[in-house]
Residue frames as a rotation matrix with the C-alpha (Angstrom) as fourth column:
MET 1
-0.044 0.845 -0.533 25.48
0.010 -0.533 -0.846 24.68
-0.999 -0.043 0.016 76.00
ASN 2
0.782 0.248 -0.572 26.32
-0.534 -0.207 -0.820 25.45
-0.322 0.946 -0.029 72.33
ASN 3
0.702 -0.544 0.460 28.44
0.633 0.772 -0.052 23.33
-0.327 0.327 0.886 70.07
PRO 4
0.451 -0.544 -0.708 31.67
-0.201 -0.834 0.514 25.38
-0.870 -0.090 -0.485 69.81
THR 5
-0.553 -0.734 0.396 32.82
0.219 0.330 0.918 23.60
-0.804 0.594 -0.022 66.68
ASP 6
0.098 0.686 0.721 29.85
0.952 0.146 -0.269 24.61
-0.290 0.712 -0.639 64.52
ARG 7
-0.727 -0.430 -0.536 30.86
0.271 -0.896 0.352 27.66
-0.631 0.111 0.768 62.46
SER 8
-0.829 0.399 0.392 27.99
0.393 -0.084 0.916 27.49
0.399 0.913 -0.087 60.00
GLY 9
-0.755 0.603 0.257 25.31
-0.644 -0.607 -0.466 28.34
-0.125 -0.517 0.847 62.50
ALA 10
-0.179 0.693 -0.698 23.39
-0.469 0.564 0.680 25.28
0.865 0.449 0.224 61.41
PRO 11
0.382 0.371 0.846 21.56
-0.924 0.121 0.363 23.62
0.032 -0.921 0.389 64.24
GLY 12
-0.646 -0.599 -0.473 23.28
-0.504 0.801 -0.324 20.59
0.573 0.029 -0.819 65.63
PRO 13
-0.161 0.587 -0.793 21.81
0.553 0.719 0.420 17.97
0.817 -0.371 -0.441 67.90
PRO 14
0.401 0.379 0.834 20.01
-0.367 -0.768 0.525 19.73
0.840 -0.516 -0.169 70.75
SER 15
-0.769 -0.632 -0.097 21.63
-0.099 0.267 -0.959 19.67
0.632 -0.727 -0.268 74.13
ALA 16
-0.382 0.628 -0.678 19.70
0.888 0.452 -0.081 18.85
0.256 -0.633 -0.730 77.27
ALA 17
-0.588 0.126 -0.799 19.49
0.378 -0.831 -0.409 22.55
-0.715 -0.543 0.441 78.14
GLU 18
-0.886 0.263 -0.382 18.14
-0.464 -0.546 0.698 23.43
-0.025 0.795 0.606 74.68
ALA 19
-0.605 0.692 -0.394 15.53
0.338 0.672 0.659 20.66
0.721 0.266 -0.640 74.94
VAL 20
-0.326 0.462 -0.825 14.38
0.915 -0.067 -0.398 22.00
-0.239 -0.885 -0.400 78.31
ALA 21
-0.756 0.004 -0.655 14.34
-0.028 -0.999 0.027 25.55
-0.654 0.039 0.755 76.92
ARG 22
-0.852 0.470 -0.230 12.14
-0.269 -0.015 0.963 24.46
0.449 0.883 0.139 74.02
GLU 23
-0.399 0.720 -0.567 9.76
0.746 0.615 0.256 22.67
0.533 -0.321 -0.783 76.37
VAL 24
-0.393 0.205 -0.896 9.51
0.700 -0.566 -0.436 25.71
-0.597 -0.799 0.078 78.64
ALA 25
-0.909 -0.019 -0.416 9.05
-0.208 -0.845 0.493 28.02
-0.361 0.535 0.764 75.63
HIS 26
-0.750 0.640 -0.166 6.00
0.033 0.288 0.957 26.08
0.661 0.712 -0.237 74.45
THR 27
-0.404 0.664 -0.629 4.03
0.895 0.145 -0.422 26.66
-0.189 -0.733 -0.653 77.65
PRO 28
0.378 0.717 0.586 1.40
0.870 -0.492 0.041 29.38
0.317 0.495 -0.809 77.06
GLY 29
0.961 0.059 -0.271 2.75
0.177 -0.884 0.433 32.15
-0.214 -0.464 -0.860 79.29
ASN 30
0.241 -0.968 -0.075 6.42
0.247 -0.014 0.969 31.52
-0.939 -0.252 0.235 78.66
SER 31
0.008 -0.273 0.962 6.38
0.984 0.172 0.041 31.80
-0.177 0.947 0.270 74.86
LYS 32
0.772 0.298 0.562 5.44
0.425 -0.899 -0.107 35.50
0.473 0.321 -0.821 74.94
LEU 33
0.861 -0.503 -0.073 8.02
-0.199 -0.466 0.862 36.23
-0.467 -0.728 -0.502 77.64
LEU 34
0.109 -0.841 0.531 10.65
0.565 0.492 0.663 34.33
-0.818 0.227 0.528 75.67
ALA 35
0.297 0.067 0.952 9.79
0.924 -0.270 -0.269 36.31
0.240 0.960 -0.142 72.52
ILE 36
0.973 0.064 0.220 10.18
0.007 -0.968 0.250 39.57
0.229 -0.242 -0.943 74.45
LEU 37
0.597 -0.799 0.068 13.52
-0.088 0.018 0.996 38.47
-0.797 -0.600 -0.060 75.88
VAL 38
0.042 -0.560 0.827 14.81
0.868 0.430 0.247 37.38
-0.495 0.708 0.504 72.46
SER 39
0.599 0.238 0.764 13.74
0.642 -0.713 -0.282 40.73
0.478 0.660 -0.580 71.00
ALA 40
0.961 -0.276 0.028 15.50
-0.228 -0.728 0.647 42.56
-0.158 -0.628 -0.762 73.82
GLU 41
0.304 -0.889 0.342 18.64
0.338 0.436 0.834 40.49
-0.891 -0.138 0.433 73.26
HIS 42
0.108 -0.231 0.967 18.63
0.994 0.037 -0.102 41.32
-0.012 0.972 0.233 69.55
GLY 43
0.872 0.250 0.420 18.07
0.274 -0.962 0.003 45.00
0.405 0.112 -0.908 70.30
ILE 44
0.765 -0.644 -0.022 21.03
-0.239 -0.316 0.918 45.06
-0.598 -0.697 -0.395 72.65
LEU 45
0.092 -0.757 0.647 23.21
0.632 0.547 0.550 43.17
-0.770 0.358 0.529 70.16
TYR 46
0.429 0.099 0.898 22.31
0.836 -0.419 -0.353 45.65
0.342 0.902 -0.263 67.39
LEU 47
0.981 -0.075 0.179 23.22
-0.138 -0.920 0.368 48.50
0.137 -0.385 -0.913 69.71
VAL 48
0.474 -0.857 0.201 26.51
0.017 0.237 0.971 46.80
-0.880 -0.457 0.126 70.61
SER 49
0.174 -0.375 0.911 27.20
0.934 0.355 -0.032 46.32
-0.311 0.856 0.412 66.88
LEU 50
0.733 0.159 0.662 26.65
0.443 -0.849 -0.287 50.01
0.516 0.503 -0.693 66.17
VAL 51
0.897 -0.433 0.086 28.88
-0.342 -0.560 0.754 51.03
-0.278 -0.706 -0.651 69.08
LEU 52
0.287 -0.823 0.490 31.64
0.395 0.567 0.722 48.63
-0.873 -0.013 0.488 67.94
LEU 53
0.297 -0.126 0.947 31.47
0.948 -0.080 -0.308 49.99
0.115 0.989 0.096 64.41
ALA 54
0.892 0.058 0.448 31.59
0.042 -0.998 0.045 53.59
0.450 -0.022 -0.893 65.67
LEU 55
0.747 -0.657 0.101 34.49
-0.165 -0.036 0.986 52.67
-0.644 -0.753 -0.136 67.94
GLY 56
0.187 -0.676 0.713 36.46
0.802 0.524 0.286 51.21
-0.567 0.518 0.640 65.03
VAL 57
0.448 0.037 0.893 35.86
0.709 -0.623 -0.330 54.32
0.544 0.781 -0.305 62.93
GLY 58
0.979 -0.044 0.197 36.75
-0.152 -0.803 0.576 56.54
0.133 -0.594 -0.794 65.91
ILE 59
0.510 -0.844 0.165 40.04
0.258 0.333 0.907 54.73
-0.821 -0.420 0.388 66.44
LEU 60
0.073 -0.469 0.880 40.94
0.992 0.125 -0.016 55.21
-0.102 0.875 0.474 62.76
VAL 61
0.695 0.224 0.683 40.05
0.359 -0.932 -0.059 58.92
0.623 0.286 -0.728 62.91
LEU 62
0.924 -0.375 0.080 42.12
-0.252 -0.437 0.863 59.44
-0.288 -0.818 -0.498 66.06
LEU 63
0.320 -0.830 0.457 44.97
0.630 0.546 0.552 57.47
-0.708 0.111 0.697 64.51
THR 64
0.271 -0.154 0.950 44.90
0.885 -0.350 -0.309 59.72
0.380 0.924 0.042 61.47
LEU 65
0.877 0.093 0.471 44.90
-0.052 -0.957 0.285 62.85
0.477 -0.275 -0.835 63.64
THR 66
0.770 -0.632 0.085 47.77
-0.005 0.128 0.992 61.49
-0.638 -0.764 0.095 65.74
ILE 67
0.177 -0.716 0.675 49.84
0.905 0.388 0.174 60.77
-0.386 0.581 0.717 62.64
VAL 68
0.387 0.037 0.921 49.19
0.662 -0.707 -0.249 64.17
0.642 0.706 -0.298 61.10
GLN 69
0.800 0.034 0.599 49.74
-0.270 -0.871 0.410 66.20
0.536 -0.489 -0.688 64.29
GLY 70
0.913 -0.401 -0.072 52.27
0.277 0.481 0.832 64.00
-0.299 -0.780 0.550 66.08
GLY 71
0.620 -0.777 -0.109 55.90
-0.763 -0.565 -0.315 65.02
0.183 0.279 -0.943 66.33
ALA 72
0.567 -0.390 0.725 57.14
-0.242 0.763 0.600 61.49
-0.787 -0.516 0.338 66.95
SER 73
-0.475 -0.819 -0.321 59.90
-0.658 0.089 0.747 59.88
-0.584 0.567 -0.582 64.97
GLY 74
-0.153 0.390 -0.908 59.17
-0.907 0.310 0.286 57.62
0.393 0.867 0.306 62.01
ALA 75
-0.735 -0.179 -0.654 59.78
-0.005 0.966 -0.258 54.41
0.678 -0.187 -0.711 63.98
GLU 76
-0.896 0.441 -0.059 57.50
0.045 -0.042 -0.998 55.55
-0.443 -0.897 0.018 66.81
LYS 77
-0.275 0.821 -0.501 54.77
-0.895 -0.409 -0.179 56.45
-0.352 0.398 0.847 64.30
ILE 78
-0.351 0.097 -0.931 55.00
-0.599 0.741 0.303 53.01
0.720 0.664 -0.202 62.70
ILE 79
-0.920 -0.002 -0.392 54.65
0.276 0.708 -0.650 51.30
0.278 -0.706 -0.651 66.08
VAL 80
-0.679 0.717 -0.161 51.65
-0.280 -0.455 -0.845 53.52
-0.679 -0.529 0.509 66.99
ILE 81
-0.201 0.599 -0.775 50.03
-0.976 -0.058 0.209 52.83
0.080 0.799 0.596 63.61
LEU 82
-0.564 -0.079 -0.822 50.56
-0.236 0.969 0.069 49.08
0.792 0.233 -0.565 64.02
GLU 83
-0.959 0.198 -0.202 49.21
0.258 0.316 -0.913 49.04
-0.117 -0.928 -0.354 67.58
GLU 84
-0.486 0.822 -0.298 46.12
-0.545 -0.551 -0.631 51.05
-0.683 -0.144 0.716 66.65
LEU 85
-0.217 0.390 -0.895 45.41
-0.894 0.289 0.343 48.95
0.392 0.874 0.286 63.56
LEU 86
-0.790 -0.074 -0.609 45.63
0.115 0.957 -0.266 45.83
0.602 -0.280 -0.747 65.73
LEU 87
-0.828 0.547 -0.123 43.13
0.013 -0.200 -0.980 47.47
-0.560 -0.813 0.159 68.09
VAL 88
-0.234 0.750 -0.619 40.80
-0.939 -0.340 -0.057 48.06
-0.254 0.568 0.783 65.13
LEU 89
-0.475 0.012 -0.880 41.19
-0.456 0.852 0.259 44.37
0.752 0.524 -0.399 64.19
ILE 90
-0.964 0.141 -0.225 40.18
0.265 0.525 -0.809 43.40
0.004 -0.840 -0.543 67.72
VAL 91
-0.526 0.806 -0.270 37.08
-0.422 -0.523 -0.740 45.60
-0.738 -0.276 0.615 67.55
LEU 92
-0.167 0.458 -0.873 36.15
-0.978 0.035 0.205 44.27
0.124 0.888 0.442 64.10
GLU 93
-0.772 -0.131 -0.622 36.61
-0.134 0.990 -0.042 40.64
0.622 0.051 -0.782 65.17
ILE 94
-0.838 0.527 -0.139 34.19
0.252 0.148 -0.956 41.20
-0.484 -0.837 -0.257 68.05
PHE 95
-0.336 0.711 -0.618 31.84
-0.750 -0.599 -0.281 43.05
-0.570 0.369 0.734 65.65
VAL 96
-0.400 0.132 -0.907 31.85
-0.745 0.530 0.405 40.10
0.534 0.838 -0.114 63.23
THR 97
-0.940 0.050 -0.338 31.22
0.221 0.844 -0.489 37.68
0.261 -0.534 -0.804 66.09
VAL 98
-0.603 0.767 -0.221 28.17
-0.081 -0.335 -0.939 39.71
-0.794 -0.548 0.264 67.19
GLN 99
-0.222 0.508 -0.832 26.92
-0.952 -0.297 0.073 39.88
-0.210 0.808 0.550 63.59
THR 100
-0.707 -0.084 -0.702 27.30
-0.339 0.912 0.231 36.11
0.621 0.401 -0.673 63.23
HIS 101
-0.896 0.405 -0.182 25.27
0.364 0.436 -0.823 35.61
-0.254 -0.804 -0.538 66.39
LEU 102
-0.381 0.786 -0.486 22.58
-0.465 -0.617 -0.635 38.00
-0.799 -0.015 0.601 65.13
ALA 103
-0.306 0.211 -0.928 22.42
-0.931 0.136 0.338 36.09
0.197 0.968 0.155 61.84
GLY 104
0.725 0.689 0.000 21.51
-0.663 0.697 0.275 32.96
0.189 -0.199 0.961 63.77
GLY 105
0.152 -0.751 -0.642 24.95
-0.061 0.641 -0.765 31.47
0.986 0.156 0.052 64.20
ARG 106
0.840 0.068 -0.539 26.30
0.495 0.314 0.810 30.24
0.224 -0.947 0.230 67.46
LEU 107
0.746 -0.641 0.183 28.92
-0.664 -0.691 0.287 32.00
-0.057 -0.335 -0.940 69.49
GLN 108
0.757 -0.548 -0.356 32.32
0.225 0.731 -0.644 30.58
0.613 0.407 0.677 68.68
LEU 109
0.749 -0.573 -0.334 35.47
0.430 0.037 0.902 30.14
-0.504 -0.819 0.274 70.71
GLU 110
0.092 -0.825 0.557 37.95
0.993 0.115 0.007 30.86
-0.070 0.553 0.830 67.92
PRO 111
0.345 -0.002 0.939 37.23
0.403 -0.903 -0.150 34.59
0.848 0.429 -0.311 67.45
PHE 112
0.962 0.023 0.273 37.82
-0.228 -0.485 0.844 35.21
0.151 -0.874 -0.461 71.14
ILE 113
0.531 -0.840 0.112 41.12
0.604 0.467 0.646 33.33
-0.595 -0.275 0.755 71.02
ILE 114
0.070 -0.484 0.872 42.13
0.920 -0.306 -0.244 35.40
0.385 0.820 0.424 67.99
VAL 115
0.698 0.222 0.681 41.21
0.006 -0.953 0.304 38.61
0.716 -0.209 -0.666 69.82
GLY 116
0.925 -0.379 0.013 43.37
0.014 0.069 0.998 37.46
-0.379 -0.923 0.069 72.73
ILE 117
0.243 -0.869 0.431 46.31
0.912 0.356 0.203 36.75
-0.329 0.344 0.880 70.43
ILE 118
0.195 -0.127 0.973 46.01
0.626 -0.747 -0.223 40.16
0.755 0.652 -0.066 68.78
ALA 119
0.908 0.177 0.380 45.77
-0.157 -0.697 0.699 41.88
0.389 -0.695 -0.605 72.17
ILE 120
0.712 -0.702 -0.010 48.89
0.360 0.353 0.863 40.09
-0.603 -0.618 0.505 73.39
ILE 121
0.079 -0.684 0.725 50.75
0.989 -0.036 -0.141 41.09
0.122 0.729 0.674 70.22
ARG 122
0.556 0.175 0.813 49.78
0.182 -0.979 0.086 44.71
0.811 0.101 -0.576 70.91
HIS 123
0.967 -0.191 0.168 51.20
-0.211 -0.233 0.949 44.42
-0.142 -0.953 -0.266 74.43
LEU 124
0.451 -0.847 0.282 54.35
0.762 0.530 0.372 42.72
-0.464 0.047 0.885 73.13
LEU 125
0.182 -0.351 0.919 54.92
0.754 -0.551 -0.359 45.62
0.632 0.757 0.164 70.76
SER 126
0.797 0.182 0.576 54.45
-0.168 -0.849 0.501 48.08
0.580 -0.496 -0.646 73.61
VAL 127
0.852 -0.520 0.065 56.98
0.094 0.274 0.957 46.25
-0.515 -0.809 0.282 75.80
VAL 128
0.247 -0.787 0.565 59.49
0.961 0.276 -0.037 46.06
-0.127 0.552 0.824 72.95
VAL 129
0.371 -0.075 0.926 59.17
0.374 -0.900 -0.222 49.80
0.850 0.428 -0.306 72.36
ARG 130
0.925 -0.010 0.380 59.66
-0.335 -0.495 0.802 50.49
0.180 -0.869 -0.462 76.08
LEU 131
0.688 -0.714 0.131 62.75
0.501 0.598 0.625 48.25
-0.525 -0.365 0.769 76.07
THR 132
0.271 -0.601 0.752 64.36
0.852 -0.214 -0.478 50.41
0.448 0.770 0.454 73.38
VAL 133
0.600 -0.050 0.798 64.31
-0.272 -0.951 0.145 53.38
0.752 -0.304 -0.584 75.75
SER 134
-0.455 -0.833 -0.314 67.18
0.097 0.304 -0.948 53.39
0.885 -0.462 -0.057 78.19
VAL 135
0.632 0.680 0.373 65.84
-0.412 -0.113 0.904 52.43
0.657 -0.725 0.209 81.60
SER 136
-0.006 -0.610 0.792 67.27
-0.996 0.077 0.052 51.24
-0.093 -0.789 -0.608 84.90
PRO 137
-0.803 -0.374 -0.464 68.30
-0.441 0.896 0.042 47.59
0.400 0.239 -0.885 85.25
SER 138
-0.803 0.551 0.228 65.36
0.097 0.498 -0.862 46.84
-0.588 -0.670 -0.453 87.56
GLU 139
0.115 0.855 -0.506 62.85
-0.592 -0.350 -0.726 48.32
-0.798 0.383 0.466 85.08
SER 140
-0.212 -0.288 -0.934 64.55
-0.953 0.272 0.133 46.44
0.216 0.918 -0.332 82.27
ARG 141
-0.989 -0.147 0.001 64.29
-0.140 0.943 -0.303 43.18
0.043 -0.300 -0.953 84.23
GLN 142
-0.401 0.913 0.073 60.60
-0.064 0.051 -0.997 43.85
-0.914 -0.405 0.038 84.91
GLN 143
0.226 0.484 -0.846 59.95
-0.856 -0.315 -0.409 44.52
-0.465 0.816 0.343 81.21
LEU 144
-0.572 -0.472 -0.671 61.81
-0.729 0.667 0.153 41.38
0.375 0.577 -0.726 80.17
THR 145
-0.907 0.335 0.254 59.72
0.082 0.734 -0.674 39.37
-0.412 -0.591 -0.693 82.64
GLU 146
-0.004 0.938 -0.346 56.59
-0.367 -0.323 -0.872 41.00
-0.930 0.124 0.346 81.21
LEU 147
-0.062 -0.117 -0.991 57.79
-0.998 -0.009 0.064 40.15
-0.017 0.993 -0.116 77.70
ALA 148
-0.923 -0.325 -0.206 58.33
-0.325 0.945 -0.037 36.50
0.206 0.033 -0.978 78.68
ILE 149
-0.606 0.769 0.203 54.86
0.112 0.335 -0.936 36.28
-0.788 -0.544 -0.289 80.25
TYR 150
0.205 0.693 -0.692 53.20
-0.670 -0.416 -0.615 37.79
-0.714 0.589 0.379 77.16
ALA 151
-0.364 -0.409 -0.837 55.17
-0.901 0.383 0.205 35.49
0.237 0.829 -0.507 74.86
GLY 152
-0.993 0.021 0.119 54.13
-0.025 0.929 -0.368 32.46
-0.118 -0.368 -0.922 76.93
SER 153
-0.243 0.967 -0.072 50.51
-0.086 -0.095 -0.992 33.62
-0.966 -0.234 0.106 76.89
ALA 154
0.105 0.231 -0.967 50.65
-0.945 -0.280 -0.170 34.06
-0.310 0.932 0.188 73.12
PHE 155
-0.774 -0.457 -0.439 52.07
-0.568 0.807 0.162 30.56
0.280 0.375 -0.884 72.75
ILE 156
-0.821 0.514 0.250 49.28
0.171 0.638 -0.751 29.10
-0.545 -0.574 -0.612 74.90
LEU 157
0.069 0.903 -0.424 46.58
-0.361 -0.373 -0.854 30.93
-0.930 0.212 0.300 72.92
VAL 158
-0.137 -0.174 -0.975 48.05
-0.990 0.067 0.127 29.85
0.043 0.982 -0.182 69.58
ALA 159
-0.976 -0.195 -0.099 48.11
-0.185 0.978 -0.098 26.27
0.115 -0.077 -0.990 70.87
ALA 160
-0.488 0.867 0.098 44.47
0.113 0.173 -0.978 26.65
-0.865 -0.467 -0.182 71.99
LEU 161
0.154 0.509 -0.847 43.53
-0.797 -0.442 -0.411 27.99
-0.584 0.738 0.338 68.54
ALA 162
-0.540 -0.421 -0.729 45.28
-0.780 0.574 0.247 25.08
0.315 0.702 -0.639 66.85
LEU 163
-0.968 0.200 0.154 43.54
0.090 0.843 -0.530 22.64
-0.236 -0.499 -0.834 69.18
ALA 164
-0.160 0.963 -0.218 40.14
-0.214 -0.249 -0.945 24.23
-0.964 -0.105 0.246 68.53
ARG 165
0.118 0.166 -0.979 40.64
-0.976 -0.164 -0.146 24.05
-0.185 0.972 0.142 64.78
TRP 166
-0.805 -0.460 -0.374 41.99
-0.517 0.854 0.063 20.49
0.290 0.244 -0.925 64.97
SER 167
-0.790 0.551 0.269 39.02
0.144 0.593 -0.792 19.34
-0.595 -0.588 -0.548 67.05
ARG 168
0.100 0.839 -0.535 36.59
-0.569 -0.393 -0.722 21.00
-0.816 0.376 0.438 64.63
GLN 169
-0.173 -0.237 -0.956 38.19
-0.965 0.235 0.117 19.16
0.197 0.942 -0.270 61.72
ARG 170
-0.973 -0.226 -0.055 38.04
-0.206 0.948 -0.244 15.85
0.108 -0.225 -0.968 63.58
LEU 171
-0.543 0.828 0.137 34.33
0.062 0.203 -0.977 16.30
-0.837 -0.522 -0.162 64.35
THR 172
0.243 0.624 -0.742 33.25
-0.770 -0.341 -0.539 17.26
-0.590 0.703 0.398 60.82
PRO 173
0.442 -0.056 0.895 32.92
0.311 0.946 -0.094 14.29
-0.841 0.321 0.435 58.50
SER 174
-0.592 -0.695 -0.409 35.24
-0.226 -0.344 0.911 14.37
-0.774 0.632 0.046 55.53
PRO 175
0.288 0.741 -0.606 33.49
-0.833 -0.119 -0.541 14.62
-0.473 0.661 0.583 52.17
PRO 176
0.498 -0.088 0.863 33.32
0.229 0.973 -0.033 11.39
-0.836 0.214 0.505 50.24
GLY 177
0.184 -0.528 -0.829 35.97
-0.867 -0.485 0.117 11.35
-0.464 0.697 -0.547 47.59
PRO 178
0.623 -0.003 -0.783 37.25
-0.560 0.697 -0.448 8.89
0.546 0.717 0.432 45.07
ALA 179
0.896 -0.307 0.319 38.80
-0.044 0.655 0.754 5.84
-0.441 -0.690 0.574 46.62
THR 180
0.173 -0.907 -0.383 42.53
-0.957 -0.247 0.153 5.65
-0.233 0.340 -0.911 46.17
PRO 181
0.792 0.127 -0.597 43.44
-0.384 0.864 -0.326 2.60
0.475 0.487 0.733 44.16
ALA 182
0.760 -0.543 0.358 45.69
-0.078 0.471 0.879 0.04
-0.646 -0.695 0.315 45.76
LEU 183
0.210 -0.785 -0.583 49.21
-0.968 -0.249 -0.012 -0.02
-0.136 0.567 -0.813 44.48
PRO 184
0.763 0.043 -0.645 50.32
-0.278 0.923 -0.267 -3.26
0.584 0.383 0.716 42.83
ASP 185
0.736 -0.500 0.457 52.45
-0.365 0.276 0.889 -5.46
-0.571 -0.821 0.021 45.04
ASP 186
0.430 -0.664 -0.612 55.93
-0.824 -0.011 -0.567 -5.91
0.370 0.748 -0.551 43.55
GLY 187
-0.502 -0.779 0.376 56.98
-0.863 0.429 -0.266 -8.64
0.046 -0.458 -0.888 45.86
């Protein structure tokens, strides 16, 4: 549908679906309906943006209250702060993605992979904290299995991010630069 490698939002070559959509949009009755639907989409995206922004601020406010009122140890507070800040990063990454779409850019794959990586890191931190508490051997085994699954998932998402970035670089033409002179042959 959309070219996932285009981060600029600039229109690329139209796909078959986009060509059909343009043709349908130019029929007399459909253009008004399409305009209404696009307006509704933008309205919903603006509302989602406001909710995401409020959610990020709310998380920071609750984090501050938890730190001030909490009776947890210093190490526990640091872990809670880190987890909540990672949650704010997730919310902001989604917020920026929505804003990019509203500005006319295309939805991208990379921000969602990054959100997944951050979410997995949050879960990894949670499992590590739970492992520091003395638990039964069966619970410990379950948490170690969970840790291994999260670590494997993180590895897969990082590989997917690297692949997405590599494919984007391969598809964008390199800027013309000065030609490198040939080295003299000594032999």
